[in-house]
MIGU-754596 format. One record per residue: residue number from 1; x, y, z of N, C-alpha, C in turn; residue in one letter. Coordinates in steps of 0.02 Angstrom, whole numbers. Each point is the difference from the previous one (the first is absolute). Example, Ala and Ser with C-alpha at 12.3 -4.5 7.8 and 13.67 -1.06 7.14 Angstrom:
BEGIN
1_660_-284_390_-45_59_0_45_60_0_A
2_-18_53_-36_42_59_3_-39_55_37_S
***
This chain:
BEGIN
1_-592_2882_3131_-70_15_-16_-29_-46_-54_M
2_43_-39_-35_-25_-42_-54_-52_-51_23_E
3_8_-31_59_-50_-50_21_-71_28_8_P
4_-6_65_13_-67_29_10_-22_42_-60_I
5_41_3_-53_-15_44_-57_-66_-18_-33_L
6_-9_-63_-17_-60_-21_-36_-63_10_43_I
7_4_-23_63_-59_7_43_-19_73_10_D
8_49_43_7_-15_71_11_-30_33_-62_S
9_28_-16_-59_-25_30_-61_-68_-29_-20_L
10_-15_-59_26_-65_-32_-15_-51_12_55_A
11_18_38_50_-44_12_57_-65_33_-22_S
12_-57_-20_31_-64_33_-14_-2_71_28_P
13_48_17_43_2_67_30_44_45_-42_L
14_-29_53_-27_38_45_-43_58_33_37_S
15_-9_12_65_53_32_39_61_-45_6_I
16_-12_-66_4_55_-48_4_38_-2_-67_E
17_-38_-1_-55_31_0_-66_40_63_-11_R
18_-30_57_19_34_64_-9_63_5_43_S
19_-3_-27_60_58_1_45_59_-40_-31_R
20_-16_-57_-27_52_-42_-30_30_34_-62_M
21_-42_29_-43_25_34_-59_45_59_18_E
22_-19_37_51_41_56_23_67_-24_25_T
23_-2_-55_36_62_-29_28_46_-24_-56_R
24_-29_-33_-50_40_-25_-57_34_58_-37_V
25_-38_53_-15_28_56_-37_53_37_40_L
26_-8_2_66_51_32_42_65_-40_-2_K
27_-5_-65_5_61_-42_-3_32_4_-69_I
28_-43_3_-52_26_2_-68_43_62_-14_A
29_-13_54_35_41_60_-9_71_-10_24_K
30_9_-42_51_66_-12_28_33_-63_-29_E
31_-39_-52_-11_27_-63_-24_-42_-24_-60_E
32_9_36_-55_-43_-12_-58_5_-71_-26_T
33_61_-23_-13_8_-66_-30_-26_-56_45_E
34_13_5_65_-23_-51_46_-77_-3_2_A
35_-31_59_2_-73_2_3_-32_-24_-65_M
36_30_20_-55_-26_-22_-65_6_-76_-6_V
37_54_-28_25_9_-73_-3_-54_-36_40_T
38_-16_25_59_-54_-29_40_-66_2_-37_V
39_-15_56_-30_-64_7_-36_-2_-45_-61_L
40_56_-4_-36_2_-43_-59_-8_-74_18_L
41_29_-20_56_-5_-69_21_-73_-20_13_R
42_-40_48_19_-71_-13_16_-47_26_-54_N
43_27_20_-57_-40_32_-52_-54_-46_-27_Y
44_14_-64_-4_-47_-47_-31_-43_-35_52_D
45_-12_33_57_-41_-30_52_-71_-14_-26_T
46_-30_-52_27_-68_-18_-23_-53_46_31_R
47_19_36_52_-48_45_32_-9_62_-45_N
48_-57_7_-30_-13_53_-49_9_70_30_V
49_-26_10_60_3_66_31_73_18_16_K
50_38_-49_26_71_13_15_40_12_-64_A
51_-18_-38_-52_34_7_-65_-9_71_-27_R
52_-60_26_5_-12_69_-23_40_51_41_K
53_4_-13_65_39_45_43_74_-1_-18_G
54_27_-59_-11_71_-6_-19_12_33_-67_I
55_-45_-11_-47_7_30_-66_0_76_5_D
56_-45_26_40_-5_73_10_64_27_32_R
57_26_-35_50_61_22_33_60_-1_-47_L
58_7_-53_-39_56_-4_-46_-3_53_-54_L
59_-59_14_-24_-6_53_-51_15_69_28_K
60_-15_9_63_17_64_33_76_5_8_T
61_31_-53_24_73_1_11_38_7_-66_I
62_-25_-32_-53_37_0_-63_-14_62_-42_T
63_-36_49_27_-4_64_-34_67_35_0_K
64_41_-16_52_67_27_4_51_-46_-31_G
65_56_29_-20_52_-39_-33_29_-54_46_R
66_9_16_64_28_-48_46_-43_-62_6_E
67_-66_10_-1_-46_-57_2_5_-43_-63_G
68_7_33_-58_7_-36_-63_65_-40_-1_Q
69_53_29_26_64_-36_4_-8_-62_44_V
70_-35_7_56_-11_-56_45_-37_-57_-34_A
71_-49_17_-43_-37_-52_-36_47_-37_-47_V
72_41_36_-38_45_-34_-46_52_-42_36_L
73_21_21_59_47_-40_40_-32_-67_18_E
74_-66_0_7_-35_-62_17_4_-53_-54_G
75_19_19_-61_6_-48_-54_54_-52_14_L
76_49_18_40_54_-47_16_-5_-27_71_S
77_-56_11_32_-9_-25_68_-4_-77_-1_N
78_33_-34_47_-2_-73_0_-69_-30_17_P
79_-45_41_29_-67_-24_17_-44_1_-62_D
80_-25_-59_-19_-41_-6_-60_-64_41_5_Q
81_-29_5_60_-61_39_8_13_74_-13_D
82_58_24_20_17_70_-13_6_12_-75_V
83_35_-45_-34_9_8_-73_-68_-3_-36_R
84_-43_-44_23_-67_-4_-30_-38_65_10_K
85_5_27_61_-33_64_14_27_56_-43_G
86_66_0_-12_31_51_-43_-29_-3_-70_V
87_-3_-60_-28_-25_-7_-68_-72_25_-6_R
88_-41_-19_48_-70_21_-1_-7_76_7_M
89_39_28_47_-4_72_12_26_40_-60_L
90_54_-24_-31_29_36_-57_-50_7_-56_M
91_-39_-52_-12_-53_4_-51_-52_51_20_V
92_-18_1_64_-50_48_25_24_72_-10_E
93_65_12_14_27_69_-2_20_20_-70_I
94_38_-44_-35_31_20_-63_-29_-34_-62_W
95_-47_-46_7_-30_-31_-58_33_-67_-19_G
96_-27_-30_-53_19_-68_-19_73_-6_-20_E
97_29_53_-29_70_-4_-21_47_-11_59_K
98_-21_25_58_40_-10_60_8_-74_16_A
99_-51_-40_-18_3_-73_14_57_-32_-41_A
100_10_25_-60_55_-26_-42_67_15_32_V
101_7_62_23_62_19_34_11_-43_62_F
102_-52_-10_40_6_-39_61_19_-73_-16_A
103_-30_-29_-51_15_-69_-19_72_-7_-23_T
104_23_47_-42_69_-2_-23_49_11_57_N
105_-19_43_47_43_14_57_9_-64_42_F
106_-55_-35_11_3_-61_40_43_-53_-35_E
107_-6_-3_-66_42_-47_-38_73_20_4_Q
108_12_66_1_68_25_6_32_-22_66_T
109_-38_6_55_25_-22_65_18_-74_-1_I
110_-44_-41_-30_13_-72_-4_63_-14_-40_F
111_7_31_-58_57_-13_-44_65_27_32_L
112_-6_55_36_59_28_33_25_-47_54_T
113_-46_-26_40_20_-48_53_30_-64_-31_N
114_-30_-21_-55_26_-60_-34_71_13_-26_L
115_11_58_-30_66_16_-27_52_5_56_A
116_-19_32_54_47_8_56_18_-67_32_R
117_-49_-45_0_15_-67_27_51_-37_-42_S
118_8_22_-62_49_-30_-45_61_45_-9_R
119_7_50_45_57_46_-1_5_39_-66_D
120_-58_18_-27_-2_40_-62_-7_74_19_I
121_41_42_-29_0_71_15_-64_33_-26_F
122_-38_32_45_-62_34_-22_-7_69_33_V
123_53_25_32_-6_64_35_-20_56_-48_D
124_26_-1_-61_-16_52_-48_-75_-2_-18_D
125_-27_-60_-7_-70_-7_-17_-44_22_58_I
126_22_-13_62_-38_23_59_-4_76_0_I
127_54_33_-21_-2_73_-6_-54_22_-49_T
128_-5_-35_-56_-53_15_-48_-69_-11_29_L
129_-7_-51_42_-64_-14_33_-21_59_43_V
130_47_25_40_-15_56_44_-18_62_-41_E
131_34_10_-55_-15_58_-42_-67_-7_-34_L
132_-21_-61_-15_-66_-10_-30_-55_18_49_S
133_13_-11_65_-49_20_51_-7_76_2_K
134_56_34_-8_-2_74_-1_-40_23_-61_V
135_12_-31_-57_-38_18_-60_-75_-10_11_T
136_-18_-55_32_-70_-15_15_-29_55_45_F
137_36_18_52_-24_51_48_-6_69_-32_L
138_42_13_-51_-3_64_-33_-60_5_-48_E
139_-37_-55_-8_-60_2_-40_6_-27_-70_G
140_61_-18_-22_10_-26_-67_-7_-76_2_D
141_-62_-23_7_-12_-71_10_18_-42_-60_M
142_-14_25_-59_16_-38_-61_75_-13_-4_E
143_39_51_15_73_-7_-1_22_-50_54_R
144_-30_5_59_18_-45_55_-16_-73_-19_A
145_-57_-11_-32_-19_-67_-21_49_-26_-53_V
146_18_43_-48_49_-19_-51_66_-19_33_E
147_21_40_48_63_-15_35_-5_-66_37_D
148_-58_-14_31_-7_-63_37_4_-60_-46_S
149_-28_6_-60_6_-54_-50_72_-9_-20_V
150_35_56_-12_70_-3_-19_42_-33_55_L
151_-14_17_62_39_-27_56_-8_-75_6_I
152_-61_-24_-7_-12_-73_1_39_-34_-56_V
153_-1_31_-59_38_-28_-56_75_-1_12_G
154_26_55_30_71_3_16_20_-54_50_L
155_-41_-10_50_15_-51_51_1_-70_-31_L
156_-49_-15_-42_-2_-65_-32_61_-11_-45_K
157_16_52_-38_58_-5_-45_64_-8_40_H
158_7_39_54_60_-5_43_7_-70_29_R
159_-55_-26_25_2_-67_31_20_-53_-51_Y
160_-32_4_-59_14_-51_-51_73_4_-24_R
161_24_61_-13_68_8_-27_53_-23_49_S
162_-8_18_64_49_-19_50_-2_-76_12_V
163_-61_-27_5_-6_-72_12_27_-40_-59_E
164_-12_24_-62_25_-35_-58_76_-2_0_T
165_31_58_15_73_2_3_26_-43_58_M
166_-34_1_57_22_-39_58_-3_-75_-17_K
167_-53_-21_-33_-7_-71_-18_54_-21_-50_N
168_14_46_-47_51_-15_-50_68_-9_33_Y
169_18_46_45_64_-3_34_5_-62_44_L
170_-55_-16_34_0_-60_42_11_-63_-42_A
171_-31_-2_-58_8_-57_-44_71_-5_-26_E
172_30_58_-15_70_0_-23_46_-25_56_M
173_-13_20_62_40_-25_55_-7_-76_7_L
174_-60_-23_-12_-12_-72_7_40_-41_-49_R
175_7_25_-61_34_-39_-51_75_17_-5_I
176_24_44_45_71_17_-2_46_-61_5_T
177_-15_-47_45_44_-60_2_3_-37_-66_P
178_-56_-1_-36_-1_-33_-66_45_37_-49_E
179_-3_68_6_42_40_-45_73_-11_14_L
180_17_-10_64_70_-11_17_27_-64_-31_S
181_-45_-50_-6_21_-63_-31_17_9_-74_K
182_-28_54_-29_13_14_-70_61_44_-8_L
183_36_11_55_62_38_-4_-5_73_18_G
184_-59_22_19_-8_69_21_21_9_72_M
185_23_59_18_24_14_68_-60_15_44_M
186_-22_-50_39_-62_6_38_4_53_54_S
187_60_10_30_6_51_52_-16_69_-25_G
188_27_17_-58_-13_66_-29_-73_7_-20_R
189_-28_-52_-29_-71_2_-21_-44_11_61_I
190_14_-39_53_-42_4_60_5_69_32_E
191_60_28_5_9_66_30_-36_54_-41_E
192_5_-6_-66_-33_49_-44_-76_-3_9_S
193_-26_-62_5_-72_-8_8_-23_27_68_L
194_40_-13_53_-20_25_66_2_77_1_R
195_49_29_-34_3_73_-6_-61_27_-36_T
196_-20_-36_-53_-59_21_-37_-63_-6_42_A
197_-4_-51_42_-58_-9_44_-4_58_50_M
198_58_19_28_-1_56_47_-20_64_-35_R
199_25_10_-60_-18_61_-38_-74_1_-18_A
200_-26_-59_-17_-71_-5_-16_-44_18_60_N
201_23_-19_59_-38_14_61_4_74_19_K
202_58_30_-13_11_68_24_-12_54_-53_Q
203_-10_-19_-62_-1_49_-54_-58_50_7_R
204_12_58_-26_-53_51_-1_-32_0_-69_S
205_-57_32_-5_-38_1_-63_-10_72_-20_F
206_42_23_-46_1_71_-17_-63_24_-34_D
207_-38_-45_-31_-57_23_-38_-56_29_44_Y
208_2_-12_66_-49_32_44_22_69_23_T
209_64_16_-8_26_64_25_-35_59_-31_D
210_-8_-2_-66_-32_56_-35_-72_9_23_D
211_-35_-55_9_-69_4_24_-4_33_69_L
212_45_-21_44_1_28_67_17_74_-2_I
213_50_18_-40_19_71_-5_-58_42_-25_D
214_-36_-25_-51_-57_37_-27_-54_11_53_D
215_-15_-53_36_-53_5_51_21_45_58_R
216_64_-5_20_24_43_54_-2_74_-19_L
217_16_15_-63_-4_69_-23_-72_25_4_R
218_-46_-43_-20_-71_18_4_-21_14_72_E
219_19_-46_46_-20_8_70_30_63_30_V
220_63_14_-15_33_60_27_-33_63_-28_E
221_-17_-1_-64_-33_58_-31_-68_12_33_T
222_-37_-53_9_-66_6_31_6_26_72_I
223_49_-25_37_10_23_69_14_75_3_D
224_42_24_-46_16_72_-1_-62_41_-17_H
225_-39_-24_-48_-61_37_-20_-52_-2_55_L
226_-4_-55_36_-47_-3_56_21_49_54_R
227_65_6_12_24_47_50_-16_72_-20_A
228_11_17_-64_-18_67_-24_-75_11_5_L
229_-39_-51_-18_-73_6_5_-22_12_71_G
230_32_-33_48_-18_11_70_14_72_21_S
231_56_28_-24_15_70_16_-52_46_-29_M
232_-21_-15_-61_-52_41_-32_-65_-4_40_V
233_-19_-61_19_-63_-10_36_0_34_67_K
234_57_-1_34_4_26_68_10_76_3_E
235_33_28_-50_22_70_7_-30_48_-51_Q
236_-27_-24_-54_-27_45_-52_-76_-6_-2_I
237_-33_56_13_-73_-1_4_-34_32_-60_T
238_38_37_-41_-27_30_-60_46_-14_-58_E
239_-28_-5_-59_40_-12_-60_51_56_-8_L
240_65_-16_3_51_53_-1_11_28_-71_P
241_9_65_-3_16_34_-63_57_48_14_H
242_48_4_-46_55_47_9_38_6_-66_M
243_20_61_-18_41_9_-60_73_-10_19_S
244_41_-20_-49_69_-14_14_37_61_27_L
245_-19_60_-22_35_60_23_-11_13_74_K
246_-53_-27_28_-14_9_72_28_-55_43_D
247_30_-51_-31_24_-57_38_69_11_28_M
248_16_-38_51_68_-1_27_48_-26_-54_S
249_58_30_-4_47_-18_-52_20_-73_2_G
250_8_-28_60_21_-70_4_-54_-48_-24_V
251_-63_21_4_-55_-43_-22_-5_-3_-76_D
252_24_52_-33_-4_1_-73_42_-57_-30_I
253_52_-20_37_40_-58_-22_-45_-60_-11_W
254_-48_-11_44_-43_-59_-5_-40_2_-65_A
255_-23_59_-19_-40_5_-62_44_-11_-61_F
256_63_23_3_46_-13_-55_11_-75_-9_T
257_10_-35_57_10_-72_-3_-64_-36_-22_R
258_-57_26_21_-63_-32_-20_-10_4_-76_L
259_18_56_-29_-6_6_-73_43_-53_-35_K
260_61_-8_25_44_-51_-29_-29_-69_10_E
261_-27_-12_60_-29_-66_16_-59_-16_-45_L
262_-44_48_-11_-59_-10_-43_23_-17_-71_V
263_50_37_-24_24_-13_-68_31_-70_-7_R
264_42_-18_49_34_-65_-3_-49_-58_8_E
265_-46_6_48_-48_-53_12_-48_-8_-59_C
266_-19_55_-30_-45_-3_-58_33_-37_-57_S
267_65_12_-8_37_-35_-53_2_-75_12_S
268_11_-20_63_1_-71_16_-69_-32_-8_F
269_-52_37_21_-68_-27_-5_-20_-11_-72_S
270_17_47_-43_-17_-6_-71_33_-60_-32_V
271_62_-13_21_37_-56_-28_-12_-66_36_T
272_-44_1_50_-18_-61_35_46_-21_56_G
273_47_44_18_48_-17_54_-28_27_66_H
274_-53_-32_24_-34_26_60_41_-10_63_K
275_38_-55_4_42_-11_59_53_54_7_D
276_27_22_-57_50_53_3_-30_66_24_E
277_-63_12_-20_-34_61_23_-10_-2_76_A
278_-21_-57_26_-9_-7_72_67_11_36_I
279_54_-27_-30_66_9_29_20_73_4_G
280_-15_38_-51_16_72_1_-38_36_55_L
281_-65_-16_7_-41_33_51_26_-19_69_I
282_16_-64_10_26_-23_64_65_36_17_R
283_45_6_-49_65_32_13_-9_74_18_N
284_-46_34_-35_-12_70_15_-26_9_71_F
285_-50_-41_19_-30_7_66_48_-22_55_L
286_35_-55_-12_42_-28_53_67_37_7_N
287_30_17_-56_68_27_2_3_76_0_D
288_-54_32_-23_1_73_-6_-52_35_43_E
289_-64_-16_-10_-51_40_32_-8_-15_74_F
290_2_-64_20_-7_-16_71_58_28_41_S
291_63_-8_-23_55_32_38_-8_76_4_P
292_-26_30_-54_-11_72_0_-50_20_54_Y
293_-54_-38_6_-50_15_51_30_-7_70_L
294_39_-52_9_28_-14_66_54_50_20_L
295_41_20_-48_58_41_16_-11_75_-6_E
296_-47_21_-44_-5_71_-14_-69_30_11_Q
297_-51_-42_9_-68_28_1_-36_-8_66_A
298_31_-30_50_-35_-14_63_-24_64_35_Q
299_42_51_2_-20_63_32_-59_32_-36_D
300_2_-1_-66_-54_31_-38_-64_-40_4_R
301_5_-66_9_-60_-40_11_-32_19_67_L
302_42_8_51_-26_19_65_-32_69_-1_A
303_27_44_-43_-27_68_-6_-58_4_-49_E
304_-18_-57_-31_-54_-4_-49_11_48_-58_E
305_62_-1_-25_19_41_-58_-41_-23_-61_D
306_-39_44_-30_-41_-20_-58_41_-25_-59_P
307_62_23_-6_41_-21_-56_18_-74_5_S
308_19_-23_60_18_-71_8_-62_-43_-4_I
309_-57_23_24_-62_-37_-6_-19_-9_-74_F
310_6_54_-38_-16_-3_-72_47_-48_-35_F
311_64_0_20_50_-44_-30_-17_-73_15_T
312_-15_-15_63_-17_-69_19_-61_-24_-38_I
313_-51_42_-3_-62_-18_-34_14_-15_-74_Y
314_37_44_-32_13_-7_-72_43_-61_-15_T
315_51_-11_41_42_-60_-9_-42_-63_7_V
316_-40_-3_53_-42_-59_11_-48_-12_-57_G
317_-36_52_-21_-50_-8_-53_33_-18_-66_L
318_56_33_-16_35_-14_-63_24_-73_-2_T
319_29_-23_55_25_-69_2_-57_-50_-4_C
320_-58_17_28_-59_-44_-7_-21_-3_-73_L
321_0_57_-34_-16_0_-71_49_-44_-39_K
322_63_4_19_51_-39_-36_-8_-75_12_L
323_-17_-21_61_-7_-72_12_-68_-27_-21_I
324_-46_45_-19_-67_-23_-20_3_-40_-65_S
325_55_6_-37_8_-41_-61_24_-70_18_E
326_57_-7_36_22_-69_15_-37_-33_58_P
327_-26_40_48_-34_-27_59_-67_35_9_L
328_-47_-10_-45_-62_39_1_-42_-10_63_P
329_-6_-60_25_-43_-13_58_30_30_64_K
330_66_-5_6_33_29_58_-6_76_-1_V
331_12_29_-59_-5_73_-6_-71_24_17_A
332_-50_-37_-21_-69_19_13_-15_-5_75_E
333_24_-53_32_-13_-9_72_32_56_40_E
334_62_18_-17_35_54_36_-33_68_-13_L
335_-22_10_-62_-34_63_-16_-65_8_40_Y
336_-40_-53_2_-63_3_36_11_10_75_L
337_53_-29_26_13_5_72_26_68_21_A
338_40_32_-43_36_60_24_-13_64_-39_Y
339_-21_-4_-63_-4_61_-41_-70_17_-24_F
340_-45_-48_-2_-64_12_-32_-40_55_34_R
341_2_3_66_-39_51_36_20_71_-20_D
342_64_8_-18_23_67_-20_-9_11_-75_L
343_12_-51_-40_-5_7_-73_-73_-1_-24_E
344_-39_-43_31_-71_-10_-16_-12_-34_-67_E
345_52_-19_-35_-8_-41_-61_-13_-72_22_S
346_-41_-37_-36_-18_-67_23_56_-51_-5_P
347_51_14_-41_52_-49_-12_66_35_-15_S
348_55_-33_15_66_29_-17_6_10_-75_I
349_-34_-41_-39_3_7_-73_-32_65_-23_K
350_-48_25_40_-36_61_-19_35_63_25_A
351_51_-8_41_35_58_28_48_29_-52_V
352_0_65_-8_45_33_-47_71_0_28_S
353_48_-2_-44_70_5_21_12_69_29_W
354_38_5_55_18_66_27_35_41_-54_P
355_-23_62_-9_25_41_-56_74_16_5_T
356_28_-1_60_71_18_8_49_-55_-17_N
357_-24_-60_-16_46_-56_-11_-5_-29_-70_V
358_-41_30_-43_-4_-26_-69_15_56_-50_I
***
């Protein structure tokens, strides 16, 4: 359909334009990335009417997360027209700061390809790149831009350090025969240098491990909270209230753990150890509460037990309050998406702590 896209969207007949837009949106539901790529490739068309149609279609598709993911994937597309369309659209959707992220991302792709052509290990940095895209999609653009700047710096430093060592070792190999004339054992020197060259090529860089671990903890925590938020949105229609004495005994365990979690996270937040606080929340959701829901609460969820609904709601809201300190923009986005209609407070910051957990 790409060969007729511009002509159809620029047609003087409204029915023809409408037919094409309907067709595009239908395809986008099944093949989002492919359709977004086609639209981005033609985003900068000189036909004003078609340009407006493409812009309207892309903004409709990118209201959903899958469409936004497709746009970010276009940053690494080999087609220059697609990448240009991505940069222009990102500014339209997310503002001028998105242009900084896009520019740094493009530089990252260039530096990564350059490093790989020289057999320089960059897999760890690529992991950070993917995590920065998640941060961007979660709405924390400033953090994503900061990460993109850091990633470019890491790549440049990695390239320089490996190349410097490689050049040094190559030079030492070159002068080995001269050293042998001075009485040194050239065979041992040469073997040691070749071993060092192999190690330089294969070595890992531990200083990125902590960064990756921190970002992965954040992503996992957000995923768990989004899942809880979806349950709240789909199954709870009224703000739940319940006293502990009326709750199921197994659910009271969750409130006991929440009290401990609030106390421990508050201590870390006060002392500035925000990453440790996120780690605690992630461990509670991943290792304790999610298995509890899967193994012990499925029947009660199906029966719409008010006790388990109240527990899910309170756990979700409490954890959002806890991450609103280290991840304020993410917490706000999740609150607005899943809890605001029930709480009616304008912001997660304005929501009171659940009385049973403090």
